[in-house]
C-alpha positions as CSV (number, residue, x, y, z in Angstrom):
1,M,166.6,44.0,43.9
2,A,164.5,40.9,43.0
3,S,161.2,41.9,41.2
4,F,158.6,40.6,39.1
5,N,156.7,40.1,35.7
6,R,153.1,40.8,34.5
7,I,152.1,38.0,32.3
8,N,148.8,37.1,30.1
9,P,147.1,33.5,30.7
10,E,148.8,32.3,27.5
11,Q,152.2,32.7,28.9
12,A,151.1,31.5,31.9
13,A,149.9,28.6,30.6
14,A,152.9,27.9,28.8
15,L,154.8,28.0,32.0
16,C,152.4,25.8,33.7
17,Q,153.6,23.0,31.0
18,Q,157.1,23.7,31.9
19,G,156.2,22.7,35.6
20,A,155.9,26.3,37.2
21,Q,154.3,26.3,40.3
22,L,151.0,27.9,41.1
23,V,149.9,30.0,44.0
24,D,146.3,31.5,44.1
25,I,145.8,34.1,47.2
26,R,142.2,34.3,46.9
27,D,139.7,33.2,49.7
28,P,138.7,29.8,50.5
29,H,135.7,29.8,48.7
30,S,136.2,31.3,45.7
31,F,139.4,29.0,45.4
32,A,137.0,25.9,46.1
33,Q,134.6,27.2,43.4
34,G,137.6,27.1,40.8
35,H,141.1,27.7,40.1
36,M,144.2,26.9,37.8
37,P,144.9,23.2,38.1
38,G,147.9,22.3,40.3
39,A,147.4,25.5,42.1
40,V,148.4,26.0,45.8
41,R,146.2,28.7,47.9
42,L,148.2,30.4,50.3
43,D,147.3,32.8,53.0
44,N,148.8,33.9,56.0
45,S,148.5,30.6,57.9
46,N,150.2,28.3,55.5
47,L,152.9,31.0,53.8
48,A,155.6,30.4,55.9
49,D,155.2,26.4,55.5
50,W,154.9,27.0,51.2
51,V,157.9,29.1,51.3
52,A,160.1,26.7,53.5
53,N,159.5,24.0,51.2
54,A,159.2,25.5,47.6
55,E,162.0,25.3,45.3
56,Q,162.9,28.9,44.8
57,A,164.7,28.2,41.4
58,T,161.3,26.8,39.8
59,A,159.0,29.9,38.2
60,V,155.9,31.0,40.3
61,I,153.2,32.0,39.1
62,V,150.9,34.2,41.3
63,C,146.9,34.3,40.8
64,C,144.2,36.6,42.6
65,Y,140.6,37.5,41.7
66,H,141.6,40.2,38.8
67,G,145.3,40.3,38.7
68,N,145.7,43.5,41.3
69,S,146.4,41.7,44.3
70,S,149.1,39.1,43.0
71,Q,151.3,42.1,42.1
72,P,152.0,42.9,45.7
73,A,152.4,39.1,46.4
74,A,154.7,38.4,43.4
75,D,156.8,41.1,44.7
76,Y,157.3,39.6,47.9
77,L,157.9,36.1,46.7
78,A,160.8,37.5,44.7
79,G,162.1,39.4,47.7
80,L,162.2,36.4,49.5
81,G,164.6,35.2,46.9
82,F,162.3,33.2,44.2
83,A,164.4,33.5,41.2
84,E,161.4,33.9,38.4
85,V,158.0,35.3,40.0
86,Y,155.1,36.0,37.8
87,S,152.1,38.1,38.3
88,L,148.7,36.7,36.4
89,D,147.2,39.8,34.5
90,G,143.2,39.6,34.3
91,G,143.6,37.2,37.3
92,F,142.0,34.1,37.5
93,E,138.7,35.6,36.1
94,L,141.0,36.4,32.5
95,W,142.2,32.6,33.2
96,Q,138.6,31.2,33.3
97,Q,137.3,33.0,30.1
98,S,140.8,32.3,28.7
99,Y,140.6,28.6,29.5
100,P,137.4,27.5,30.5
101,D,138.4,23.6,30.1
102,Q,141.3,24.0,32.4
103,V,139.6,24.9,35.8
104,S,139.4,22.8,38.9
105,Q,137.3,22.3,42.0
106,S,137.8,21.7,45.1
107,A,136.1,21.0,48.7
108,E,135.9,23.8,51.0
């Protein structure tokens, strides 16, 4: 059975440099306030389209607020056949503390 792995921000940064797909499952307002560069915000309205168009052989990092909600989301993606799925421990909060200069913002 497919599963996911938990990784810390340093491991996530290394995977980002290798072209990992970044998925953020936080609410639109939080995402607009700050997110990992290149992240795509997913929710029930765009999940099916993203899955249909995503490269399943490329690593996926799932990010939430603190690293808890991302775990079932990562497990779900792994169950859909994504080969390499990770949940970011500490979530965006720890990412922002670890890499304050690597935070993007967008309009809501």
